[in-house]
PDB file of the backbone (N, CA, C, O) and the ligand in Angstrom, with CONECT records:
HET     ZN  A 101       1
ATOM      1  N   MET A   1     111.903 120.137 118.131  1.00  0.00           N
ATOM      2  CA  MET A   1     110.614 120.676 118.614  1.00  0.00           C
ATOM      3  C   MET A   1     109.470 120.066 117.764  1.00  0.00           C
ATOM      4  O   MET A   1     109.481 120.131 116.535  1.00  0.00           O
ATOM      5  N   PRO A   2     108.545 119.509 118.432  1.00  0.00           N
ATOM      6  CA  PRO A   2     107.442 118.851 117.636  1.00  0.00           C
ATOM      7  C   PRO A   2     106.586 119.832 116.879  1.00  0.00           C
ATOM      8  O   PRO A   2     106.411 120.983 117.277  1.00  0.00           O
ATOM      9  N   VAL A   3     106.062 119.350 115.788  1.00  0.00           N
ATOM     10  CA  VAL A   3     105.141 120.179 114.983  1.00  0.00           C
ATOM     11  C   VAL A   3     103.720 119.617 115.140  1.00  0.00           C
ATOM     12  O   VAL A   3     103.463 118.424 114.978  1.00  0.00           O
ATOM     13  N   TYR A   4     102.845 120.521 115.455  1.00  0.00           N
ATOM     14  CA  TYR A   4     101.400 120.137 115.636  1.00  0.00           C
ATOM     15  C   TYR A   4     100.606 120.719 114.472  1.00  0.00           C
ATOM     16  O   TYR A   4     100.906 121.791 113.948  1.00  0.00           O
ATOM     17  N   GLU A   5      99.598 119.977 114.100  1.00  0.00           N
ATOM     18  CA  GLU A   5      98.744 120.480 113.080  1.00  0.00           C
ATOM     19  C   GLU A   5      97.390 120.800 113.694  1.00  0.00           C
ATOM     20  O   GLU A   5      96.834 120.062 114.507  1.00  0.00           O
ATOM     21  N   TYR A   6      96.898 121.953 113.249  1.00  0.00           N
ATOM     22  CA  TYR A   6      95.609 122.386 113.697  1.00  0.00           C
ATOM     23  C   TYR A   6      94.697 122.630 112.525  1.00  0.00           C
ATOM     24  O   TYR A   6      95.128 123.067 111.459  1.00  0.00           O
ATOM     25  N   LYS A   7      93.409 122.336 112.739  1.00  0.00           N
ATOM     26  CA  LYS A   7      92.412 122.577 111.699  1.00  0.00           C
ATOM     27  C   LYS A   7      91.393 123.554 112.230  1.00  0.00           C
ATOM     28  O   LYS A   7      90.879 123.405 113.339  1.00  0.00           O
ATOM     29  N   CYS A   8      91.105 124.571 111.413  1.00  0.00           N
ATOM     30  CA  CYS A   8      90.174 125.604 111.895  1.00  0.00           C
ATOM     31  C   CYS A   8      88.736 125.132 111.556  1.00  0.00           C
ATOM     32  O   CYS A   8      88.446 124.679 110.449  1.00  0.00           O
ATOM     33  N   HIS A   9      87.861 125.264 112.564  1.00  0.00           N
ATOM     34  CA  HIS A   9      86.486 124.925 112.353  1.00  0.00           C
ATOM     35  C   HIS A   9      85.727 125.975 111.549  1.00  0.00           C
ATOM     36  O   HIS A   9      84.710 125.686 110.919  1.00  0.00           O
ATOM     37  N   ASP A  10      86.245 127.196 111.588  1.00  0.00           N
ATOM     38  CA  ASP A  10      85.507 128.203 110.938  1.00  0.00           C
ATOM     39  C   ASP A  10      85.847 128.395 109.456  1.00  0.00           C
ATOM     40  O   ASP A  10      84.954 128.456 108.611  1.00  0.00           O
ATOM     41  N   CYS A  11      87.156 128.491 109.147  1.00  0.00           N
ATOM     42  CA  CYS A  11      87.547 128.723 107.745  1.00  0.00           C
ATOM     43  C   CYS A  11      88.079 127.389 107.105  1.00  0.00           C
ATOM     44  O   CYS A  11      88.233 127.301 105.887  1.00  0.00           O
ATOM     45  N   GLY A  12      88.341 126.412 107.919  1.00  0.00           N
ATOM     46  CA  GLY A  12      88.715 125.085 107.404  1.00  0.00           C
ATOM     47  C   GLY A  12      90.181 124.878 107.006  1.00  0.00           C
ATOM     48  O   GLY A  12      90.542 123.816 106.500  1.00  0.00           O
ATOM     49  N   ILE A  13      91.018 125.887 107.233  1.00  0.00           N
ATOM     50  CA  ILE A  13      92.393 125.760 106.892  1.00  0.00           C
ATOM     51  C   ILE A  13      93.089 124.810 107.922  1.00  0.00           C
ATOM     52  O   ILE A  13      92.651 124.641 109.060  1.00  0.00           O
ATOM     53  N   VAL A  14      94.173 124.225 107.445  1.00  0.00           N
ATOM     54  CA  VAL A  14      95.027 123.424 108.294  1.00  0.00           C
ATOM     55  C   VAL A  14      96.375 124.074 108.313  1.00  0.00           C
ATOM     56  O   VAL A  14      96.956 124.375 107.270  1.00  0.00           O
ATOM     57  N   PHE A  15      96.869 124.288 109.504  1.00  0.00           N
ATOM     58  CA  PHE A  15      98.163 124.940 109.602  1.00  0.00           C
ATOM     59  C   PHE A  15      99.038 124.213 110.665  1.00  0.00           C
ATOM     60  O   PHE A  15      98.532 123.554 111.573  1.00  0.00           O
ATOM     61  N   GLU A  16     100.342 124.366 110.507  1.00  0.00           N
ATOM     62  CA  GLU A  16     101.222 123.707 111.465  1.00  0.00           C
ATOM     63  C   GLU A  16     101.802 124.741 112.458  1.00  0.00           C
ATOM     64  O   GLU A  16     101.978 125.916 112.138  1.00  0.00           O
ATOM     65  N   ALA A  17     102.080 124.259 113.638  1.00  0.00           N
ATOM     66  CA  ALA A  17     102.665 125.153 114.662  1.00  0.00           C
ATOM     67  C   ALA A  17     103.741 124.385 115.405  1.00  0.00           C
ATOM     68  O   ALA A  17     103.508 123.290 115.916  1.00  0.00           O
ATOM     69  N   ARG A  18     104.867 124.952 115.453  1.00  0.00           N
ATOM     70  CA  ARG A  18     105.976 124.294 116.208  1.00  0.00           C
ATOM     71  C   ARG A  18     105.848 124.751 117.674  1.00  0.00           C
ATOM     72  O   ARG A  18     105.892 125.938 117.996  1.00  0.00           O
ATOM     73  N   GLN A  19     105.691 123.767 118.514  1.00  0.00           N
ATOM     74  CA  GLN A  19     105.486 124.094 119.941  1.00  0.00           C
ATOM     75  C   GLN A  19     106.302 123.129 120.779  1.00  0.00           C
ATOM     76  O   GLN A  19     106.585 121.995 120.391  1.00  0.00           O
ATOM     77  N   LYS A  20     106.662 123.634 121.939  1.00  0.00           N
ATOM     78  CA  LYS A  20     107.290 122.752 122.898  1.00  0.00           C
ATOM     79  C   LYS A  20     106.176 121.883 123.527  1.00  0.00           C
ATOM     80  O   LYS A  20     104.998 122.230 123.438  1.00  0.00           O
ATOM     81  N   PHE A  21     106.536 120.809 124.132  1.00  0.00           N
ATOM     82  CA  PHE A  21     105.590 119.975 124.836  1.00  0.00           C
ATOM     83  C   PHE A  21     104.940 120.695 125.933  1.00  0.00           C
ATOM     84  O   PHE A  21     103.788 120.420 126.271  1.00  0.00           O
ATOM     85  N   SER A  22     105.665 121.649 126.529  1.00  0.00           N
ATOM     86  CA  SER A  22     105.174 122.345 127.691  1.00  0.00           C
ATOM     87  C   SER A  22     104.227 123.505 127.245  1.00  0.00           C
ATOM     88  O   SER A  22     103.494 124.066 128.059  1.00  0.00           O
ATOM     89  N   ASP A  23     104.267 123.829 125.986  1.00  0.00           N
ATOM     90  CA  ASP A  23     103.414 124.933 125.527  1.00  0.00           C
ATOM     91  C   ASP A  23     101.882 124.494 125.504  1.00  0.00           C
ATOM     92  O   ASP A  23     101.548 123.342 125.230  1.00  0.00           O
ATOM     93  N   ALA A  24     101.050 125.427 125.791  1.00  0.00           N
ATOM     94  CA  ALA A  24      99.645 125.149 125.754  1.00  0.00           C
ATOM     95  C   ALA A  24      99.177 125.082 124.242  1.00  0.00           C
ATOM     96  O   ALA A  24      99.662 125.848 123.409  1.00  0.00           O
ATOM     97  N   PRO A  25      98.273 124.195 123.938  1.00  0.00           N
ATOM     98  CA  PRO A  25      97.856 124.086 122.550  1.00  0.00           C
ATOM     99  C   PRO A  25      97.153 125.328 122.101  1.00  0.00           C
ATOM    100  O   PRO A  25      96.535 126.039 122.893  1.00  0.00           O
ATOM    101  N   LEU A  26      97.255 125.586 120.802  1.00  0.00           N
ATOM    102  CA  LEU A  26      96.639 126.760 120.237  1.00  0.00           C
ATOM    103  C   LEU A  26      95.121 126.609 120.295  1.00  0.00           C
ATOM    104  O   LEU A  26      94.622 125.487 120.208  1.00  0.00           O
ATOM    105  N   THR A  27      94.394 127.668 120.436  1.00  0.00           N
ATOM    106  CA  THR A  27      92.929 127.621 120.478  1.00  0.00           C
ATOM    107  C   THR A  27      92.298 128.492 119.439  1.00  0.00           C
ATOM    108  O   THR A  27      91.096 128.426 119.184  1.00  0.00           O
ATOM    109  N   ALA A  28      93.182 129.365 118.801  1.00  0.00           N
ATOM    110  CA  ALA A  28      92.625 130.311 117.822  1.00  0.00           C
ATOM    111  C   ALA A  28      93.325 130.144 116.452  1.00  0.00           C
ATOM    112  O   ALA A  28      94.540 129.964 116.372  1.00  0.00           O
ATOM    113  N   CYS A  29      92.553 130.208 115.442  1.00  0.00           N
ATOM    114  CA  CYS A  29      93.015 130.132 114.050  1.00  0.00           C
ATOM    115  C   CYS A  29      93.918 131.313 113.757  1.00  0.00           C
ATOM    116  O   CYS A  29      93.590 132.445 114.115  1.00  0.00           O
ATOM    117  N   THR A  30      95.060 131.069 113.105  1.00  0.00           N
ATOM    118  CA  THR A  30      95.951 132.124 112.781  1.00  0.00           C
ATOM    119  C   THR A  30      95.469 133.031 111.687  1.00  0.00           C
ATOM    120  O   THR A  30      95.953 134.149 111.512  1.00  0.00           O
ATOM    121  N   ALA A  31      94.469 132.508 110.929  1.00  0.00           N
ATOM    122  CA  ALA A  31      93.959 133.297 109.790  1.00  0.00           C
ATOM    123  C   ALA A  31      92.704 134.083 110.185  1.00  0.00           C
ATOM    124  O   ALA A  31      92.597 135.272 109.884  1.00  0.00           O
ATOM    125  N   CYS A  32      91.753 133.420 110.859  1.00  0.00           N
ATOM    126  CA  CYS A  32      90.498 134.105 111.111  1.00  0.00           C
ATOM    127  C   CYS A  32      90.218 134.203 112.594  1.00  0.00           C
ATOM    128  O   CYS A  32      89.260 134.868 112.989  1.00  0.00           O
ATOM    129  N   GLY A  33      91.017 133.565 113.427  1.00  0.00           N
ATOM    130  CA  GLY A  33      90.755 133.679 114.914  1.00  0.00           C
ATOM    131  C   GLY A  33      89.700 132.704 115.387  1.00  0.00           C
ATOM    132  O   GLY A  33      89.323 132.738 116.558  1.00  0.00           O
ATOM    133  N   GLY A  34      89.222 131.856 114.538  1.00  0.00           N
ATOM    134  CA  GLY A  34      88.218 130.886 114.883  1.00  0.00           C
ATOM    135  C   GLY A  34      88.707 129.807 115.733  1.00  0.00           C
ATOM    136  O   GLY A  34      89.899 129.784 116.042  1.00  0.00           O
ATOM    137  N   LYS A  35      87.853 128.863 116.160  1.00  0.00           N
ATOM    138  CA  LYS A  35      88.189 127.767 117.020  1.00  0.00           C
ATOM    139  C   LYS A  35      88.932 126.690 116.216  1.00  0.00           C
ATOM    140  O   LYS A  35      88.487 126.283 115.143  1.00  0.00           O
ATOM    141  N   VAL A  36      90.068 126.240 116.753  1.00  0.00           N
ATOM    142  CA  VAL A  36      90.836 125.235 116.042  1.00  0.00           C
ATOM    143  C   VAL A  36      90.834 123.898 116.788  1.00  0.00           C
ATOM    144  O   VAL A  36      90.656 123.836 118.004  1.00  0.00           O
ATOM    145  N   GLU A  37      91.035 122.858 116.027  1.00  0.00           N
ATOM    146  CA  GLU A  37      91.145 121.515 116.606  1.00  0.00           C
ATOM    147  C   GLU A  37      92.542 120.963 116.334  1.00  0.00           C
ATOM    148  O   GLU A  37      93.070 121.026 115.224  1.00  0.00           O
ATOM    149  N   LYS A  38      93.101 120.426 117.396  1.00  0.00           N
ATOM    150  CA  LYS A  38      94.454 119.876 117.219  1.00  0.00           C
ATOM    151  C   LYS A  38      94.418 118.518 116.529  1.00  0.00           C
ATOM    152  O   LYS A  38      93.652 117.631 116.905  1.00  0.00           O
ATOM    153  N   MET A  39      95.242 118.379 115.538  1.00  0.00           N
ATOM    154  CA  MET A  39      95.228 117.141 114.720  1.00  0.00           C
ATOM    155  C   MET A  39      96.511 116.357 115.088  1.00  0.00           C
ATOM    156  O   MET A  39      97.459 116.880 115.674  1.00  0.00           O
ATOM    157  N   ILE A  40      96.470 115.084 114.706  1.00  0.00           N
ATOM    158  CA  ILE A  40      97.692 114.249 114.883  1.00  0.00           C
ATOM    159  C   ILE A  40      98.697 114.617 113.769  1.00  0.00           C
ATOM    160  O   ILE A  40      98.362 114.588 112.584  1.00  0.00           O
ATOM    161  N   SER A  41      99.887 114.951 114.159  1.00  0.00           N
ATOM    162  CA  SER A  41     100.908 115.383 113.241  1.00  0.00           C
ATOM    163  C   SER A  41     101.696 114.173 112.738  1.00  0.00           C
ATOM    164  O   SER A  41     102.263 113.393 113.503  1.00  0.00           O
ATOM    165  N   LEU A  42     101.699 114.059 111.383  1.00  0.00           N
ATOM    166  CA  LEU A  42     102.493 112.954 110.794  1.00  0.00           C
ATOM    167  C   LEU A  42     103.949 113.196 111.011  1.00  0.00           C
ATOM    168  O   LEU A  42     104.702 112.238 111.190  1.00  0.00           O
ATOM    169  N   GLY A  43     104.385 114.425 111.003  1.00  0.00           N
ATOM    170  CA  GLY A  43     105.732 114.707 111.176  1.00  0.00           C
ATOM    171  C   GLY A  43     106.252 114.298 112.572  1.00  0.00           C
ATOM    172  O   GLY A  43     107.363 113.793 112.733  1.00  0.00           O
ATOM    173  N   GLY A  44     105.394 114.542 113.553  1.00  0.00           N
ATOM    174  CA  GLY A  44     105.702 114.180 114.946  1.00  0.00           C
ATOM    175  C   GLY A  44     105.885 112.692 115.109  1.00  0.00           C
ATOM    176  O   GLY A  44     106.777 112.236 115.824  1.00  0.00           O
ATOM    177  N   PHE A  45     105.022 111.930 114.433  1.00  0.00           N
ATOM    178  CA  PHE A  45     105.154 110.460 114.532  1.00  0.00           C
ATOM    179  C   PHE A  45     106.437 109.948 113.867  1.00  0.00           C
ATOM    180  O   PHE A  45     107.081 109.027 114.369  1.00  0.00           O
ATOM    181  N   ALA A  46     106.791 110.548 112.747  1.00  0.00           N
ATOM    182  CA  ALA A  46     107.985 110.112 112.009  1.00  0.00           C
ATOM    183  C   ALA A  46     109.225 110.386 112.918  1.00  0.00           C
ATOM    184  O   ALA A  46     110.159 109.586 112.950  1.00  0.00           O
ATOM    185  N   LEU A  47     109.215 111.495 113.632  1.00  0.00           N
ATOM    186  CA  LEU A  47     110.358 111.781 114.421  1.00  0.00           C
ATOM    187  C   LEU A  47     110.460 110.851 115.638  1.00  0.00           C
ATOM    188  O   LEU A  47     111.544 110.673 116.193  1.00  0.00           O
ATOM    189  N   LYS A  48     109.374 110.282 116.037  1.00  0.00           N
ATOM    190  CA  LYS A  48     109.380 109.348 117.140  1.00  0.00           C
ATOM    191  C   LYS A  48     109.810 107.973 116.748  1.00  0.00           C
ATOM    192  O   LYS A  48     109.911 107.106 117.616  1.00  0.00           O
ATOM    193  N   GLY A  49     110.073 107.716 115.473  1.00  0.00           N
ATOM    194  CA  GLY A  49     110.594 106.469 115.053  1.00  0.00           C
ATOM    195  C   GLY A  49     109.526 105.526 114.449  1.00  0.00           C
ATOM    196  O   GLY A  49     109.853 104.479 113.889  1.00  0.00           O
ATOM    197  N   GLY A  50     108.259 105.920 114.575  1.00  0.00           N
ATOM    198  CA  GLY A  50     107.240 105.052 114.028  1.00  0.00           C
ATOM    199  C   GLY A  50     107.126 105.301 112.473  1.00  0.00           C
ATOM    200  O   GLY A  50     107.749 104.615 111.662  1.00  0.00           O
ATOM    201  N   GLY A  51     106.368 106.230 112.153  1.00  0.00           N
ATOM    202  CA  GLY A  51     106.256 106.511 110.672  1.00  0.00           C
ATOM    203  C   GLY A  51     104.987 105.992 110.115  1.00  0.00           C
ATOM    204  O   GLY A  51     104.691 104.801 110.204  1.00  0.00           O
ATOM    205  N   TRP A  52     104.207 106.907 109.518  1.00  0.00           N
ATOM    206  CA  TRP A  52     102.878 106.508 108.937  1.00  0.00           C
ATOM    207  C   TRP A  52     103.102 105.538 107.792  1.00  0.00           C
ATOM    208  O   TRP A  52     102.238 104.704 107.521  1.00  0.00           O
ATOM    209  N   TYR A  53     104.265 105.626 107.095  1.00  0.00           N
ATOM    210  CA  TYR A  53     104.453 104.777 105.891  1.00  0.00           C
ATOM    211  C   TYR A  53     104.622 103.312 106.317  1.00  0.00           C
ATOM    212  O   TYR A  53     104.296 102.405 105.551  1.00  0.00           O
ATOM    213  N   GLN A  54     105.139 103.074 107.561  1.00  0.00           N
ATOM    214  CA  GLN A  54     105.347 101.707 107.978  1.00  0.00           C
ATOM    215  C   GLN A  54     103.996 101.028 108.147  1.00  0.00           C
ATOM    216  O   GLN A  54     103.809  99.890 107.718  1.00  0.00           O
ATOM    217  N   SER A  55     103.054 101.726 108.774  1.00  0.00           N
ATOM    218  CA  SER A  55     101.779 101.139 108.990  1.00  0.00           C
ATOM    219  C   SER A  55     101.072 100.961 107.685  1.00  0.00           C
ATOM    220  O   SER A  55     100.243 100.065 107.527  1.00  0.00           O
ATOM    221  N   GLY A  56     101.410 101.841 106.720  1.00  0.00           N
ATOM    222  CA  GLY A  56     100.809 101.695 105.355  1.00  0.00           C
ATOM    223  C   GLY A  56     101.311 100.447 104.670  1.00  0.00           C
ATOM    224  O   GLY A  56     100.543  99.777 103.981  1.00  0.00           O
ATOM    225  N   TYR A  57     102.589 100.109 104.839  1.00  0.00           N
ATOM    226  CA  TYR A  57     103.135  98.932 104.243  1.00  0.00           C
ATOM    227  C   TYR A  57     102.595  97.676 104.910  1.00  0.00           C
ATOM    228  O   TYR A  57     102.335  96.689 104.222  1.00  0.00           O
ATOM    229  N   SER A  58     102.421  97.679 106.208  1.00  0.00           N
ATOM    230  CA  SER A  58     101.933  96.467 106.839  1.00  0.00           C
ATOM    231  C   SER A  58     100.496  96.226 106.396  1.00  0.00           C
ATOM    232  O   SER A  58     100.051  95.088 106.252  1.00  0.00           O
ATOM    233  N   ALA A  59      99.786  97.324 106.185  1.00  0.00           N
ATOM    234  CA  ALA A  59      98.366  97.168 105.721  1.00  0.00           C
ATOM    235  C   ALA A  59      98.390  96.565 104.275  1.00  0.00           C
ATOM    236  O   ALA A  59      97.532  95.769 103.895  1.00  0.00           O
ATOM    237  N   GLY A  60      99.414  96.990 103.504  1.00  0.00           N
ATOM    238  CA  GLY A  60      99.480  96.471 102.158  1.00  0.00           C
ATOM    239  C   GLY A  60      99.908  95.010 102.098  1.00  0.00           C
ATOM    240  O   GLY A  60      99.444  94.260 101.240  1.00  0.00           O
ATOM    241  N   SER A  61     100.768  94.617 102.982  1.00  0.00           N
ATOM    242  CA  SER A  61     101.249  93.196 102.924  1.00  0.00           C
ATOM    243  C   SER A  61     100.146  92.250 103.358  1.00  0.00           C
ATOM    244  O   SER A  61     100.191  91.066 103.026  1.00  0.00           O
ATOM    245  N   ALA A  62      99.148  92.746 104.096  1.00  0.00           N
ATOM    246  CA  ALA A  62      98.050  91.899 104.512  1.00  0.00           C
ATOM    247  C   ALA A  62      97.059  91.669 103.349  1.00  0.00           C
ATOM    248  O   ALA A  62      96.209  90.781 103.402  1.00  0.00           O
ATOM    249  N   GLN A  63      97.203  92.504 102.297  1.00  0.00           N
ATOM    250  CA  GLN A  63      96.241  92.395 101.223  1.00  0.00           C
ATOM    251  C   GLN A  63      96.331  91.100 100.420  1.00  0.00           C
ATOM    252  O   GLN A  63      95.280  90.519 100.151  1.00  0.00           O
ATOM    253  N   PRO A  64      97.473  90.611 100.025  1.00  0.00           N
ATOM    254  CA  PRO A  64      97.561  89.364  99.220  1.00  0.00           C
ATOM    255  C   PRO A  64      96.804  88.157  99.885  1.00  0.00           C
ATOM    256  O   PRO A  64      96.275  87.292  99.186  1.00  0.00           O
ATOM    257  N   ALA A  65      96.771  88.127 101.234  1.00  0.00           N
ATOM    258  CA  ALA A  65      96.125  86.969 101.871  1.00  0.00           C
ATOM    259  C   ALA A  65      94.646  87.008 101.539  1.00  0.00           C
ATOM    260  O   ALA A  65      94.006  85.963 101.422  1.00  0.00           O
ATOM    261  N   ALA A  66      94.101  88.199 101.386  1.00  0.00           N
ATOM    262  CA  ALA A  66      92.660  88.299 101.107  1.00  0.00           C
ATOM    263  C   ALA A  66      92.412  88.252  99.624  1.00  0.00           C
ATOM    264  O   ALA A  66      91.255  88.244  99.204  1.00  0.00           O
ATOM    265  N   CYS A  67      93.470  88.221  98.792  1.00  0.00           N
ATOM    266  CA  CYS A  67      93.284  88.273  97.328  1.00  0.00           C
ATOM    267  C   CYS A  67      92.829  86.869  96.874  1.00  0.00           C
ATOM    268  O   CYS A  67      93.430  85.865  97.253  1.00  0.00           O
ATOM    269  N   PRO A  68      91.803  86.817  96.089  1.00  0.00           N
ATOM    270  CA  PRO A  68      91.278  85.506  95.592  1.00  0.00           C
ATOM    271  C   PRO A  68      92.074  84.997  94.417  1.00  0.00           C
ATOM    272  O   PRO A  68      91.521  84.784  93.338  1.00  0.00           O
ATOM    273  N   SER A  69      93.401  84.792  94.611  1.00  0.00           N
ATOM    274  CA  SER A  69      94.291  84.310  93.519  1.00  0.00           C
ATOM    275  C   SER A  69      93.917  82.877  93.131  1.00  0.00           C
ATOM    276  O   SER A  69      94.087  82.502  91.971  1.00  0.00           O
ATOM    277  N   SER A  70      93.405  82.052  94.082  1.00  0.00           N
ATOM    278  CA  SER A  70      93.048  80.703  93.788  1.00  0.00           C
ATOM    279  C   SER A  70      91.921  80.630  92.739  1.00  0.00           C
ATOM    280  O   SER A  70      91.758  79.616  92.059  1.00  0.00           O
ATOM    281  N   ALA A  71      91.161  81.706  92.623  1.00  0.00           N
ATOM    282  CA  ALA A  71      90.081  81.746  91.655  1.00  0.00           C
ATOM    283  C   ALA A  71      90.563  81.963  90.247  1.00  0.00           C
ATOM    284  O   ALA A  71      89.797  81.959  89.283  1.00  0.00           O
ATOM    285  N   GLY A  72      91.893  82.159  90.163  1.00  0.00           N
ATOM    286  CA  GLY A  72      92.449  82.397  88.784  1.00  0.00           C
ATOM    287  C   GLY A  72      92.601  83.832  88.415  1.00  0.00           C
ATOM    288  O   GLY A  72      93.353  84.167  87.500  1.00  0.00           O
ATOM    289  N   GLY A  73      91.914  84.673  89.097  1.00  0.00           N
ATOM    290  CA  GLY A  73      92.000  86.096  88.792  1.00  0.00           C
ATOM    291  C   GLY A  73      93.149  86.795  89.391  1.00  0.00           C
ATOM    292  O   GLY A  73      93.976  87.354  88.671  1.00  0.00           O
ATOM    293  N   GLY A  74      93.244  86.793  90.738  1.00  0.00           N
ATOM    294  CA  GLY A  74      94.340  87.530  91.382  1.00  0.00           C
ATOM    295  C   GLY A  74      94.061  88.984  91.171  1.00  0.00           C
ATOM    296  O   GLY A  74      93.029  89.392  90.637  1.00  0.00           O
ATOM    297  N   CYS A  75      95.050  89.769  91.625  1.00  0.00           N
ATOM    298  CA  CYS A  75      94.934  91.188  91.460  1.00  0.00           C
ATOM    299  C   CYS A  75      96.246  91.778  91.069  1.00  0.00           C
ATOM    300  O   CYS A  75      97.258  91.079  91.127  1.00  0.00           O
ATOM    301  N   ALA A  76      96.297  92.997  90.681  1.00  0.00           N
ATOM    302  CA  ALA A  76      97.554  93.653  90.212  1.00  0.00           C
ATOM    303  C   ALA A  76      98.538  93.687  91.361  1.00  0.00           C
ATOM    304  O   ALA A  76      99.742  93.585  91.123  1.00  0.00           O
ATOM    305  N   GLY A  77      98.086  93.827  92.592  1.00  0.00           N
ATOM    306  CA  GLY A  77      99.039  93.946  93.749  1.00  0.00           C
ATOM    307  C   GLY A  77      99.373  92.594  94.310  1.00  0.00           C
ATOM    308  O   GLY A  77     100.079  92.548  95.317  1.00  0.00           O
ATOM    309  N   CYS A  78      98.934  91.493  93.757  1.00  0.00           N
ATOM    310  CA  CYS A  78      99.161  90.216  94.376  1.00  0.00           C
ATOM    311  C   CYS A  78     100.423  89.565  93.788  1.00  0.00           C
ATOM    312  O   CYS A  78     100.455  89.289  92.588  1.00  0.00           O
ATOM    313  N   PRO A  79     101.468  89.310  94.602  1.00  0.00           N
ATOM    314  CA  PRO A  79     102.770  88.747  94.123  1.00  0.00           C
ATOM    315  C   PRO A  79     102.583  87.343  93.602  1.00  0.00           C
ATOM    316  O   PRO A  79     103.341  86.918  92.730  1.00  0.00           O
ATOM    317  N   LYS A  80     101.587  86.587  94.105  1.00  0.00           N
ATOM    318  CA  LYS A  80     101.345  85.231  93.697  1.00  0.00           C
ATOM    319  C   LYS A  80     100.860  85.189  92.220  1.00  0.00           C
ATOM    320  O   LYS A  80     101.290  84.359  91.419  1.00  0.00           O
ATOM    321  N   ALA A  81     100.010  86.065  91.935  1.00  0.00           N
ATOM    322  CA  ALA A  81      99.447  86.152  90.556  1.00  0.00           C
ATOM    323  C   ALA A  81     100.548  86.538  89.575  1.00  0.00           C
ATOM    324  O   ALA A  81     100.534  86.101  88.425  1.00  0.00           O
ATOM    325  N   ALA A  82     101.525  87.374  90.033  1.00  0.00           N
ATOM    326  CA  ALA A  82     102.620  87.834  89.193  1.00  0.00           C
ATOM    327  C   ALA A  82     103.548  86.714  88.884  1.00  0.00           C
ATOM    328  O   ALA A  82     104.155  86.728  87.813  1.00  0.00           O
ATOM    329  N   ASN A  83     103.712  85.710  89.766  1.00  0.00           N
ATOM    330  CA  ASN A  83     104.654  84.627  89.515  1.00  0.00           C
ATOM    331  C   ASN A  83     104.029  83.567  88.610  1.00  0.00           C
ATOM    332  O   ASN A  83     104.764  82.885  87.896  1.00  0.00           O
ATOM    333  N   GLU A  84     102.782  83.408  88.606  1.00  0.00           N
ATOM    334  CA  GLU A  84     102.176  82.340  87.857  1.00  0.00           C
ATOM    335  C   GLU A  84     101.872  82.756  86.378  1.00  0.00           C
ATOM    336  O   GLU A  84     101.352  81.951  85.605  1.00  0.00           O
TER     337      GLU A  84
HETATM  338 ZN    ZN A 101      90.176 130.017 110.474  1.00  0.00          ZN2+
END
């Protein structure tokens, strides 16, 4: 069963709700009854085989290309600078 995250506009809390796909989204905060906004659930993405961490890695691997290692400085996260 997927887990959805909701954020309350009134009190600001974020809470999770396990719902079926067929269930209607929640509209009221469980704490104060205020209006809630449905958020993208990280857990739901991980269950679908994607995973937020994978997109994080790909973003990290793109970093060395932009690293000015040719200038002699490099950066702590640059593998080229570590080898030299
Ligand atoms: Zn609330």
